[in-house]
N, C-alpha and C positions, 0 to 999 in steps of 0.2 A: 521148690522154693520160690521160683519166679511166679508161679500161679498164686501162691499165698501173698506175695508182695502186691500183685495187681488186684487181687480180691480186696486187699486192705485199702488201696488207694483209688479204686475205680470211681467212687462217688465224688472225689475231690481232684480227679486227675487233671481236668481242664484248668481248674484254678491253679493247681500247682505248676502246670506247664507255663502259665503266665508268670508265676513267681520265679520259677527256675531260670527262665530266659529273659525276664523283664519285658515280656510280651513280644520279644523279637521272633519267637517261634512262628508267629502268625505270618510275618513277612517271609520267613524261610519257606513255609509251606506254600505260599502263593507262588514263589519262584519255582518250587518243586512241581506244583500242578501245571504251571505253564510249560515246564520242560517235558511233562508227560504228553503234552499235545492232545488234549481231549478232542475227539471227533465222533460223530454219531455212528460211524462204521467200525469203531474200535471197541474192543472189550477189555476191561480192566480187572485184574486180580490184585486186590489190596491186602497184602499180608501184614499181620500184626496191626490191623487197621484200627483196633481199639475203639475210640469213641467217634470215629467216622470222618475226621477233618479232610483227609485226602479223597475219600470216596465222594463226599459232599462237594468238594471243589471240582472234582472230575465231572460230576453230573451238572453242576451249575455252569461249567465251562462248555457244555454241549457234548460231553462224552457219551459213548454208548453204554450198554449194560455193565454194571459193576458188581463184583463179588467182594463184600466187606467181610474179611475173615480175621479171626484171632483165636489163639489157643485158650484164652480166658473168657469164659461165658459171662462173667460179671462185667467185663469191659464191653462185650458185644451187646449186653442188655442196655447199657448206657447209650451206646451208639444207636441202637434201635429206637429208644425213646427220643433221642435227639432228631433222628430222621423223621419220625412221626410228627414231631412238633414243627419241623421245617417243611413238611409236605414233600419229602424227598424219597418216598418209599418206592415209587414206580421206577423200575429198571434197576433196583438194588436188592441183592440177595445177601442174607446173613448166614455165615457158615462157621462153625467151630473147627478150626484147622490147625494142625501142627505143621509149621512151615518146613520141617525136615521130612515130612511125608505127605505131600499135598495130594488129596484125593480127587485129582482132576486129570483128564486124559492128556497125553502128549499133544503138543502143538495146538492148544485150544484157546489161548488168549493172546491179545496183541500187546498188552502192557502188563508188567508186574511191578508193583510198587511196594516198598517197605520203608516206613518213616519212624525213626526212633524205636525200632523193634529188633533189628538184627543183633544188637549188642546183648539182648536178652535170650538169644538162641544158643543152645549148647554147642551144636555142630554147625558153625557158620558156613563152612565150605559145602556141606550137604544142602543147606538152604539155598545157596547160590546155584548148585547143580539142579535142584528141583525147580528153581525159578526158570532156568534155561530150558529145562525139559518141557515145561508147560507152555512156553512161548512158541508162537508160530514163527517160521522163517521170516525175517524182517521185523520181528518183534523186539521190544526194548525193555530192559530192566533198569529201574532207577531206585537208588537207596539214598535217603536223607538220614544222616546220623551225626551225633556229636563226634568230633574228631580231634586231631592234635593241633593245638594253638600254634600258629606260625609267627606270631608277633611276640618277641621275647618279653617286652614290657608287660604284656597282658598275662603272662603265665602265672606269676605269683598272686596277682589279684584274682584270677580265675580259680586257682587252687584254694585260696582262702574262702572264696564264695562257695565253692563246691563242698568243701569238707567241714567248714565251720558254720556258715550261715544257713545253707540248705537244710541240714538235719534239724536245726533249731526251728526253722520255718515249718518243716514237716510236722514237728511235734506241736507247734502252735496252731497250725491251720488244719491239719489232717489228724492230729492226735497220734502220729506214727513217725517217730524219729528213725527207727531202724530201717524202714522201707526206703526212706529218702537217703539214708546213709548208703544203702545198697545201690541206689540209682547213681549216686555220685561215684561210687567205686566201680560200677560197671562201665562208666564212661572212660575211666582211666585204663581199664583193662582192654578196651576195644582197639583193634588194629588201627595203625595210623593210615594216612591217605594212600601212600604207595603200597603198603602191605595189603590193604583191602583191594586195591586195583589188581595186584598180582593174584590174589585169591580168585577174583572174578575171571581172570584169564585162565587160571587153572581149572575153573569150573566149565570152561568152554565158551565163554563170552568173547566177543570180538569188538574192535573199535572202542575199547574201554577208555574212559576219561573221567575226570572229576573237576569240580569247581569248589573252592573254599568260600565259605560264608562267614562274615564277621571275623575275619582274621584267622580262620581255621577252627573257630569254636564248633562250627558244624561244617559239613561238606555234602555235596550231592555227587554220587558216583553213578555213572551211566555205562551200560554195556548192551550189546546187540546180539541176537541170534541170527546169524547170516545163513 
């Protein structure tokens, strides 16, 4: 089902991200890439990398080789075309990957990122375990995801935006109301900040922490393999 949703929205995905977040997702991603700490000696695995924003930011920031991965080939195709148009192909590999069964050796990358993708994975704990497995000792996992709003006054406005406005915009802009209804619902079903932090610890990560963005509309979670 998730594959069908993203097949449907791939061509309009970047436009709809701007619409869904009023453009704020770009600022969130800049913070996220900075947290990743790009360095020429570090290798990144970008899970559910979709159209490439995180991998591109990593490379532009001076990061080492990156693997842009996604379970959805349509999304990867958009990412590949964007990389070509931006001259960012060098040092970037594209791989169709199920994040629950990553075809990469143990201890082989320095950073694992997943931005707005973990909520679409069926077995989230397995994804976290796999992320830890492929990290080298001293490596870091970072997740950027919609989370639980922490400002009470924002909650009703955010709910109305998510469940009333977004599906209508999906119908108008992408011709696909149902997919954007799913995206809104998937946000509400995602674990809150503390629950996700506990799941990361259960997966074996250490020094787990998180920071809220825009009042908890999104959050960045961090964990290390020590």
